[in-house]
N, C-alpha and C positions, 0 to 999 in steps of 0.2 A: 716399413710403409704399409698403409692400409688403403686399399681401393674399396671404397665404402658404398653400399646400397646400389650396386649396379644390377642389371638384368644379365645373368650369366648364360652364355652359349658355350658350353664347355667341350663340345664335339664328342661327348660320351653319352650324355642323356639327351633324348630327342627333344624334350620340352625344356625351354628356358626357365630359369627360376631366379628369384631375388636373393642376393647374398652379397657378402663382402669377402674380399680376398686379402689375407695377410701375407706379406713378403718379408723374408729375413735372409740376409746373406745371399741374395740373388735367387732364392728358391721360394716356391709357394709352400707356406707352412700351415695355413688354415683356410678353409672355405666354409662359411657359415652365415646364417641370418643373424646370429647373435654375437657379433664381434664389435667391440668398442675400442676406440683409440687408447693405446698405452701412453704413458707420460713420455713426451718428447717424440712420439711417432708421427711421421709425416702422413697426412691424409689427403687422398685424392677423392673428391666428391663425384661419384658416378651416378648419382640420382637422376633418373630419367634417361640414362645412357645404356648402351649395350656393351658388354665386355666379352671379347673373343680371345682364343689362343692366337699367338703369333702365327701368321700363315706360313706354309711350307710348300716349296716347289721341288718336286722330285726329279726334275730334269731341266737343266738350264746351262747356259754358257756365260752366265753373268760374271763380269770381272775378267774374262779372258778374251773379250772381243773388242776392247778399246772403243768405248762409246764415242761417236763423232769422228773417228779416224778412218774407218773403212778398211777394206781388204788388206792393204799393206801392214796395218797395225794389228790384225787379228792374231791371237796366240792360242787358238783352240784346235787347230788342225796342223798336222805335220804331213807334208806332201812328198817326202823323199823315200818313204818305205810304207807299204801297206800293212805291215805288222809291227806295231810299236807298243807292246804292253808295258815297256819300261818307263813310259812317260807318266808324269804325275801332274795333276791339275794345280797342285799347290805351288809349282814352280812357274806358273804363268799368271796366277791370280793377282790382280791389281786392286787393292782395297780402296784406293782413292778414285777409281773409275766413277764418274758421276752417276752411272746407272745403278751402282750399289746403294747410294743414298736415295735415289728415286724409288727403289724397291722398298727400302725401309719406310719411307714416307707413306707408302701405300699399305703398310702393315705386313709386308713380307719379311719375316725375321730370320728364316732359315732357308738356304738354297743349296740344293745338291748340284754342283757344277763340275764340268770337266770337259774332256776332249770331244770334238765333233764327230761327224759320221763319215769322214772321207776314207778312213782306214778300216780294214777288216777287223783289226784290233787296235784301239786307239789309245789306251792307257787308263789310269785310275781316276775315277771321280772322287770328290770329297764333299762333305757337308760343312758349310760355313754360316755363321751368323752375319747379318748385314751391318754390323757395327764394329768399327775398329780400324786401326792403321797398319797393323801387322797381321798378316794372314795366319801366322802360327798361333796367335791368340784368339783368332776367330773360328778355327777349325773345331768341329765336334769329333773327338777321337773315336775310332772304331767304326764310323759310318763311311763305308767305301764300297766301290763296285768297279769291275773291269768292263770298260766300254767295248762293244763290238758292233758291227754294222753289216746289214744285208741290203740287197736291192740295188737301186740305181746309183747311189753315191759312190761306193767303192768302184763300181764299173766305170763310171764317168771319170773319176779322178785318176784311175790307174789303167785306163784303156791302152796307153802306150807302154805300160810296164807289166804286161802279162795278165791282166784281168779283163776279160771281155764277156764273161758269162756268170750267172748266178752259181753255177756248179763250181766255178773256180773260187768264188768267195767262200763257199761252204768248205771246200777242200782245204783252203789255207787255214781256216779256223780249226778244222779237224787235225791237220798236221801239227799245229802249234799245241793243241791239247794233248795229242799223243806224245809229243816230245816232252811236254811239261810233266805228264804222269810218269814217264820213264825217268826223267831227271829226279823227280821226287822219290821214286823207288830206290834209285842209286844212293841218294843222300841218306835215306832211312837204313839201307843195307850197310852203309859205311859206318854208321853209328858215330863213335867218338874218334875213329881212326881217320885223321885228316888225309892221309896218303891214299885212301880208297874213295874219297869224294870225287864226283865228276868235276871236270874243268868248269870254272865259274862261267855262267851265261846269264847276263843281266836280263834278257828277255824272259828266260825261263824262271829266273828268280822272281820276277814280277808276277808270273802266273802261279806260283806256289800257293798263295792264299785261295785261288780259285779251285785248284785241284784238291786242296785240303778242306774245302767247304767253308772257308772262313769269309769269303766274299762272293757275291753272285756275278755272273755275267749280266751286263746291262745291255740288252740287245735291241738296237735300232731296227725295227721291222714295220713297214707300212702295209704291204700287200699280203693277202691271205697266204700265198705260197711261201713268202719269206717268214711269216709268223710261224707257220707249221714246220718249216725247216729248222728254225732255231729251237723249237720244242723238241723236234726229233733229235737234234744234236745234244741238247741238255739231258735227255733221257738216255742216250747212248753212253754218255760219260758219267752220268749220275751227279751232275753239278747243279748248283743253285742258279736260278734264272729270274730276271724281271724282264717283262716285255714292254718296250718303249715305243711310243707313238700309237701302235696298234690301230692304225687308221681304218682298216677294214675289219676290225674285230667284230663289229656287229653282224658281219656276214658269216662268221664261224663261231657263233656263241656256244654251241654245244661242245665243240672241240676245246675251246678255252676253259669252259667249266670243268670238263673232264681232266684237263692238264692241271688246273688249279693255281697257276702262277699269278703273281701280282701284275697288274697292267697299269700303265701310265698313258693317258690319252691326250693327244695334242701334238703340235699346235693346230687348233681347229678353225682359227679365224681367217687367215689369209686364203686366197684362192688356190686352185689346184695348179701349182707351178710346174708339176711334172706328172707323168702318167700314173705313178703309183699313189697319187693323192686324189685321183678322180672321184672316189667315193667318200671323201672327207665330209663329216657332218657333226654338228654339236649334239646329235641324238645318240651318238655312240656311248658316251659315259653313262647316260641313264639306262640304256639297254643293258649294258654289261653289269651295272650295279644291281638292277632288278633281277638279273640272273644269279646274283650272289657272289660276284667277283669283288675282290678288293681293288677299287678303282681310284686312281689319282688323276687329277687334271693338271696339265703342265703347260708352260708357255714355250719351252724350247728357246727362251730368250737368247739372242735378240730377235728371233723370228717374230714373236710377240713380245713387246717390252715387258719386263718383269712386273712393273707396277700394275699391269692389267690382269694379273692372275685372278683376283677376285671377280673381275668382270667376266672372265672366261667361265667361271663357275656359274655366274648369273645367266650367261647365254645358254649353258647346259640346262639350267632350270627352265628357261624359256622354251627349250626344245623338248621338255618333258621329264627332266630329272627331278627326283624328289629333293626339296630344298635341304633337308638334313643330310642326305647322301652327298649333295654338292658341297656342303660345308665340310663334311668329313673328307671329301676328295681334295681339299686344299689345306687340311690340318692333320688329323691323326693318320689317315691312310698313307699320305706321302711320308710321314714320319716313320711309319712301319716299313714302308717300301724301301727306305734308305737305311734302316737300322738305327734310327735315332729316337725312337718312340719312348725310350726310358727318360729322355730329357725334354723333348718338345712334342708339339702336335695337339695337346689338349690341356685344359685347365684342371689339374689334379695336384693334390698335395705331394710334395717331393720333386715335382718337375721344375725346370727352369722357369723363372717368372718372365716369360715372353708373352706380353699381354697387349691387346689392341682394344681401344675404347672408341666407339663411334656413336653418332646420334641416330643412325638408321641402319638398315640391313647392309652388311658389309659387301654383299654381292651386287648392290645397285651401283650403276655408273655415277650417280650423283653423290655417293657417299665418300667422304674423305675422313680418315681417322682424326679424332680429337686428340688422342695421345697414343704413343707407342712406347712400351717398356721392353727392354731387352736385358736379360739377366738381372731384373729388378731395378734397373736404372732407366729413368725416362730419357728416351732418345729423340722423340718428336713431341 
């Protein structure tokens, strides 16, 4: 297929440019001003239209919350145990949830989704495309993170089960990390001798990719003290980290720059429903981007419906964020944040042909995609 004569917003170059994009076997194979249709090649005429990468949300619960069903149907929180690293988002994801198609229709083609924030450790996030009927075919292999949460949510959800202070939340995470590192050491020491291996522990098995540096902790933290606590713990154990929500990040800019971890900002639209959201503002993404941080803008869907991801970027622009930084915050930055940037997040040769075509700026509320391609196939 050839997407011909569009104005390309590739999320890599700041200035848009006129070009055509050739797609073969689901991948972008050429981007150039001098591409002409091959014999038998399908052509999409993008003259006068804008061409963007498929949008990426780095933090969502899409497909796990059962759109239209409500609390009894939600499958993204386990309330029986505050430490559940053995849980996997893939086992709750419902591809035919109407919200998945609504995200696709808005140009959101990749979503990093997983457990919520009720638990100190909630389980493994995954990256999925928003097209398909079988989640195993939708997953992007290798893009994963272990969810953990600080602040009010674990305290509220487990107040009757031994968690009433932020100190306890931090202690439970530390305890699990200590045990996981010890478990890994014993496995390494045993080598090929099965008789010397420690007794199987499913929770600690799930934490092995974290202690080996193969996946980051994905840390829910709104308030400044919670953000700094998770940074402290990550440095104590030498593990990878992404900071999720980072609501008060604009109040500790120097500390975040010094730490250097990726940050995902949002959901910034609803009101302050709890104390730790008191300083929520759409100014935060722009402030942190100008300070040099890798910023992603997120919906935390269903808190903000997934289809409003581009609108959230537009509201950040309204609050002072550079438009190019805002575009990158819903494309290449979240792709890097989740470890999927080799495949998605920008229009580059070799990447998946996830492409959105619009008549106007994708971050305007009035803009709806003219076409959405996923893996080189037109889905909208």
